[in-house]
BANUVEX-677070 format. One record per residue: residue in one letter; x, y, z of N, C-alpha, C in turn. Coordinates in pm, whole numbers, padded with zeros to 5 digits, always signed. Layout:
N
AXYZXYZXYZ ...
This chain:
205
X+08388+06796+05362+08536+06795+05333+08569+06667+05441 X+08690+06630+05387+08754+06519+05494+08873+06567+05536 X+08921+06554+05699+09008+06571+05708+09071+06418+05833 X+09139+06456+05871+09253+06352+05954+09265+06453+06078 X+09177+06452+06214+09202+06549+06280+09302+06489+06373 X+09338+06359+06351+09349+06320+06486+09588+06346+06456 X+09562+06469+06327+09662+06551+06305+09692+06721+06330 X+09748+06763+06313+09790+06896+06356+09726+06993+06250 X+09791+06916+06119+09734+06945+05973+09582+07004+05951 X+09536+06848+05991+09400+06886+06010+09295+06938+06084 X+09320+06921+06115+09265+07058+06225+09251+07182+06152 X+09390+07224+06132+09409+07354+06083+09354+07352+05962 X+09307+07253+05834+09301+07218+05771+09104+07288+05837 X+09067+07257+05886+08934+07226+05873+08843+07374+05912 X+08913+07360+06031+08884+07561+06070+08892+07641+05993 X+09054+07667+05858+09050+07661+05776+08932+07750+05643 X+08902+07618+05638+08753+07581+05578+08659+07649+05580 X+08641+07658+05818+08528+07684+05843+08575+07873+05818 X+08652+07891+05868+08643+08048+05842+08674+08098+05707 X+08691+08002+05641+08666+08080+05503+08519+08070+05442 X+08450+08040+05520+08286+08053+05440+08171+08120+05453 X+08276+08234+05465+08192+08386+05432+08059+08399+05561 X+08046+08331+05632+07960+08305+05801+08052+08306+05942 X+07972+08357+06025+08034+08326+06146+08011+08183+06187 X+08080+08136+06307+08051+08031+06309+07934+08017+06479 X+07817+08033+06448+07739+08003+06532+07761+07932+06662 X+07860+07825+06568+07737+07683+06699+07892+07580+06617 X+07938+07452+06721+08010+07375+06687+07988+07287+06801 X+08023+07168+06680+07993+07008+06819+08180+07002+06806 X+08217+06933+06871+08330+06860+06860+08317+06685+06955 X+08287+06600+06833+08228+06450+06856+08328+06449+06823 X+08429+06442+06683+08544+06312+06709+08648+06260+06806 X+08589+06140+06796+08622+05992+06871+08708+05920+06813 X+08764+05823+06908+08809+05712+06863+08834+05587+07035 X+08804+05476+06995+08807+05356+07112+08914+05230+07094 X+08983+05215+07202+09041+05092+07157+08979+05028+07317 X+08973+04865+07279+08943+04759+07416+09060+04677+07360 X+09047+04561+07484+09172+04475+07510+09290+04532+07628 X+09360+04461+07657+09483+04535+07787+09581+04574+07723 X+09583+04693+07835+09659+04772+07780+09799+04751+07721 X+09912+04627+07809+09920+04600+07778+10022+04510+07612 X+09856+04490+07601+09868+04454+07439+09840+04453+07354 X+09768+04644+07406+09707+04733+07268+09904+04770+07250 X+09867+04853+07076+10027+04878+07087+10045+05010+07041 X+10129+05103+07115+10163+05176+07171+10110+05300+07087 X+10116+05286+06919+10080+05370+06842+09934+05390+06803 X+09876+05296+06828+09715+05283+06867+09665+05412+06945 X+09731+05391+07100+09670+05478+07175+09708+05560+07179 X+09845+05615+07160+09843+05753+07097+09784+05852+07051 X+09687+05718+06897+09663+05831+06831+09512+05812+06869 X+09463+05751+06996+09377+05768+07052+09390+05858+07126 X+09441+05942+07180+09500+06083+07257+09495+06151+07161 X+09585+06224+07007+09618+06265+06956+09493+06322+06882 X+09363+06238+06860+09264+06208+06843+09118+06284+06909 X+09139+06205+07019+09021+06261+07129+09071+06376+07242 X+09167+06377+07278+09256+06502+07280+09337+06572+07283 X+09390+06581+07181+09538+06680+07127+09411+06757+07048 X+09327+06710+06950+09283+06797+06857+09173+06844+06931 X+09062+06812+07027+08978+06900+07086+09063+06960+07138 X+09209+07009+07243+09212+07138+07251+09240+07215+07179 X+09299+07187+07020+09336+07251+06985+09190+07340+06849 X+09131+07240+06838+09017+07334+06771+08972+07401+06827 X+08910+07337+06982+08861+07451+07146+08920+07568+07068 X+09047+07570+07085+09111+07715+07054+09098+07776+06977 X+09084+07721+06859+09027+07820+06675+08871+07918+06746 X+08815+07786+06809+08660+07798+06789+08634+07923+06911 X+08659+07931+07026+08675+07947+07181+08692+08113+07135 X+08841+08087+07110+08888+08257+07005+08811+08355+06962 X+08718+08292+06859+08637+08340+06743+08537+08423+06814 X+08459+08311+06868+08362+08344+06953+08353+08426+07019 X+08449+08413+07140+08475+08467+07250+08483+08673+07183 X+08565+08682+07094+08599+08814+07017+08470+08857+06915 X+08327+08761+06906+08219+08806+06883+08152+08852+07006 X+08171+08787+07114+08048+08791+07244+07931+08649+07223 X+07956+08546+07170+07873+08482+07134+07880+08336+07042 X+07833+08239+07073+07843+08124+07032+07831+08024+07107 X+07778+07885+07073+07763+07763+07119+07859+07657+07088 X+07891+07604+07190+07993+07474+07211+07980+07332+07255 X+07941+07238+07191+07897+07134+07214+08005+07023+07232 X+08026+06971+07397+08112+06837+07403+08082+06699+07388 X+08128+06649+07273+08122+06504+07342+08224+06442+07408 X+08141+06396+07558+08225+06340+07647+08199+06201+07657 X+08127+06134+07787+08077+05965+07747+08114+05993+07896 X+07977+05874+07893+07952+05817+08100+08023+05735+08095 X+08203+05717+08062+08306+05702+08087+08361+05741+08134 X+08373+05867+08105+08425+05987+08152+08440+05992+08322 X+08315+05897+08363+08299+05940+08522+08389+05801+08584 X+08397+05693+08521+08479+05570+08583+08624+05581+08517 X+08702+05455+08586+08853+05422+08510+08752+05339+08414 X+08851+05314+08350+08784+05205+08175+08882+05071+08202 X+08883+05004+08287+08902+04861+08287+08915+04871+08168 X+09012+04773+08073+09021+04747+07934+09027+04816+07813 X+09003+04898+07911+08971+05082+07779+09018+05187+07845 X+09192+05164+07910+09224+05241+08020+09236+05364+07932 X+09304+05399+07842+09339+05492+07738+09172+05614+07689 X+09082+05524+07635+08975+05575+07618+08909+05658+07729 X+08891+05585+07800+08809+05632+07920+08904+05734+08033 X+08983+05798+07999+09064+05831+08031+09092+05975+07975 X+09072+05944+07851+09085+06042+07702+08942+06170+07758 X+08858+06028+07786+08662+06106+07823+08690+06196+07921 X+08744+06130+08005+08747+06186+08148+08863+06382+08139 X+08914+06332+08027+08991+06465+08009+08919+06576+07915 X+08781+06557+07823+08732+06583+07778+08595+06641+07923 X+08595+06566+07955+08486+06609+08023+08522+06685+08118 X+08631+06708+08170+08700+06834+08284+08691+06941+08241 X+08783+06926+08080+08835+07086+08002+08703+07095+07968 X+08572+07044+07961+08453+07128+07896+08433+07195+08050 X+08402+07137+08154+08333+07200+08311+08482+07352+08299 X+08527+07307+08304+08661+07462+08312+08676+07560+08244 X+08585+07503+08115+08599+07603+08000+08429+07685+07991 X+08372+07626+08055+08275+07662+08083+08208+07804+08172 X+08291+07736+08340+08372+07845+08392+08374+07914+08291 X+08525+07884+08290+08568+08091+08284+08524+08113+08144 X+08425+08090+08076+08359+08160+07957+08247+08175+08017 X+08188+08224+08128+08030+08207+08166+08008+08345+08129 X+08079+08474+08138+08035+08613+08129+08073+08631+08000 X+08113+08592+07889+08132+08585+07786+08072+08603+07640 X+07866+08571+07649+07845+08515+07576+07810+08409+07511 X+07928+08350+07508+07942+08212+07539+07942+08037+07604 X+07886+07969+07553+07786+07867+07592+07874+07744+07595 X+07930+07668+07696+07944+07513+07615+07946+07456+07753 X+07823+07315+07686+07838+07211+07678+07895+07094+07660 X+07825+07010+07770+07900+06847+07732+07752+06753+07733 X+07789+06655+07640+07675+06548+07582+07784+06437+07634 X+07697+06346+07721+07739+06259+07774+07688+06111+07749 X+07661+06065+07664+07664+05950+07610+07653+05839+07708 X+07586+05688+07703+07611+05563+07685+07691+05521+07628 X+07635+05349+07597+07696+05260+07501+07575+05287+07365 X+07630+05337+07259+07570+05385+07164+07539+05315+07032 X+07462+05276+06950+07440+05163+06828+07501+05216+06702 X+07660+05240+06672+07761+05262+06609+07804+05241+06541 X+07913+05247+06461+08018+05166+06425+08177+05151+06575 X+08111+05271+06665+08232+05210+06763+08263+05115+06859 X+08188+05042+06870+08258+04910+06881+08322+04807+06850 X+08241+04824+06691+08322+04725+06574+08469+04830+06568 X+08531+04934+06504+08608+04997+06539+08726+04950+06658 X+08689+04935+06729+08725+04938+06913+08774+04776+06927 X+08784+04737+06782+08786+04610+06892+08697+04524+06988 X+08558+04562+07025+08484+04496+07137+08375+04440+07086 X+08365+04430+06968+08215+04365+06949+08160+04126+07047 X+08333+04140+07080+08356+04056+07241+08318+04069+07344 X+08231+04174+07388+08223+04224+07503+08070+04271+07563 X+08046+04262+07654+07906+04276+07755+07896+04397+07666 X+07966+04461+07711+07947+04636+07636+07868+04601+07485 X+07931+04561+07406+07909+04540+07320+07736+04550+07260 X+07723+04386+07382+07619+04338+07305+07489+04342+07407 X+07484+04428+07533+07383+04477+07549+07333+04617+07506 X+07206+04611+07518+07139+04698+07489+07185+04854+07466 X+07206+04911+07345+07270+05082+07298+07177+05167+07249 X+07181+05259+07320+07105+05407+07238+07056+05383+07057 X+06966+05480+07016+06986+05439+06917+07047+05664+06918 X+07126+05651+06810+07239+05792+06801+07157+05904+06734 X+07071+05902+06645+06975+05972+06675+06886+06060+06787 X+06891+05947+06958+06774+06033+07081+06914+06084+07070 X+06975+06055+07099+07176+06090+07165+07176+06204+07110 X+07184+06229+06969+07215+06344+06904+07119+06439+06950 X+06983+06398+06890+06873+06508+06968+06887+06576+07100 X+06918+06447+07231+06945+06535+07323+07063+06611+07347 X+07164+06626+07271+07286+06689+07255+07258+06806+07186 X+07159+06840+07052+07176+06942+06999+07070+07036+07112 X+06981+06972+07153+06860+07041+07286+06912+07129+07415 X+07032+07013+07428+07101+07092+07541+07185+07228+07510 X+07216+07188+07410+07350+07317+07337+07269+07427+07306 X+07108+07379+07255+07073+07513+07226+06962+07573+07345 X+06982+07485+07411+06933+07557+07570+07060+07583+07598 X+07156+07646+07592+07268+07616+07686+07339+07647+07822 X+07259+07433+07810+07289+07343+07954+07417+07346+07980 X+07465+07295+08121+07563+07252+08126+07659+07092+08081 X+07517+07034+08079+07557+06864+08050+07434+06795+07986 X+07436+06693+07949+07337+06595+07927+07358+06436+07953 X+07317+06361+07985+07349+06249+08075+07283+06164+07916 X+07234+06110+07797+07169+06115+07744+07232+05922+07687 X+07086+05861+07623+07003+05883+07699+06890+05834+07756 X+06883+05638+07743+06801+05550+07849+06773+05603+07975 X+06702+05511+08054+06718+05529+08176+06811+05545+08251 X+06825+05323+08198+06920+05266+08249+07129+05354+08214 X+07168+05450+08159+07276+05527+08126+07246+05676+08243 X+07114+05739+08224+07149+05776+08377+07157+05762+08489 X+07126+05642+08519+07062+05535+08677+07185+05580+08673 X+07298+05488+08607+07438+05490+08612+07565+05579+08595 X+07507+05711+08548+07591+05885+08607+07541+05902+08704 X+07457+05856+08772+07409+05885+08903+07421+05828+09013 X+07512+05635+08973+07563+05555+09037+07718+05589+09058 X+07773+05621+08953+07943+05694+08968+07934+05783+09063 X+07854+05873+09117+07887+06025+09172+07852+05919+09355 X+07815+05794+09372+07892+05812+09508+07963+05649+09521 X+08013+05593+09394+08069+05470+09410+08206+05512+09425 X+08324+05401+09507+08471+05420+09494+08499+05427+09360 X+08602+05455+09320+08690+05459+09219+08696+05295+09129 X+08730+05171+09235+08802+05081+09249+08653+04939+09249 X+08577+05027+09285+08463+04959+09215+08398+04946+09087 X+08411+05079+09042+08402+05179+08910+08443+05087+08803 X+08587+05045+08817+08665+05008+08789+08645+04826+08734 X+08621+04761+08857+08556+04651+08866+08424+04599+08792 X+08343+04743+08814+08197+04755+08733+08236+04705+08520 X+08344+04800+08515+08384+04866+08396+08440+04645+08298 X+08544+04672+08401+08597+04477+08367+08543+04420+08318 X+08453+04440+08399+08346+04242+08388+08247+04304+08257 X+08230+04442+08172+08147+04434+08084+08190+04479+07949 X+08373+04519+07942+08471+04564+07861+08555+04408+07817 X+08594+04341+07902+08692+04232+07896+08647+04166+07776 X+08821+04127+07729+08768+04059+07571+08719+03904+07660 X+08542+03880+07559+08524+03763+07565+08426+03765+07715 X+08379+03898+07758+08298+03881+07777+08167+03837+07789 X+08078+03894+07608+07983+03858+07613+07906+03767+07642 
């Protein structure tokens, strides 16, 4: 089915369909998300609020349905698609990176809360991936869009395996992404913001 997950009605429609399919939901991948490049001062507010509605609000809304049902059954697995972007201030992607920071923190908090319930929570943290994300985010003229991008099949496989194994998180997929994730643990935010700026600034390609 197709629904607009950026709306409350769309989330409820989806979960009603899932609930009425005649079987319990064993696993859920909360993956929907959009981005937007270019300076915050130039972007339309409606576009940035839509990022928040989809990446943040709908994630919380859908998780509320999923978590309550799984906890009631004392079993289930949930995969949240966060991002390597969650680990750094996103110059020229300010709202997107902030939304992914929310998802990452939310997922880890839920994992802690649910540790004795039979429900596992896993965070998938991809780096740049070869999807339509950069085109839709109007970022085709950036270094981020023109550097190496991971194969989405590899990223999906990493996420699925981590979900099945009940892992806390998985950084996917390339060694470059894994090295970047390691580096963000020690670098100050000001340095990470400047690094992000050099790769996400319009015309940087």
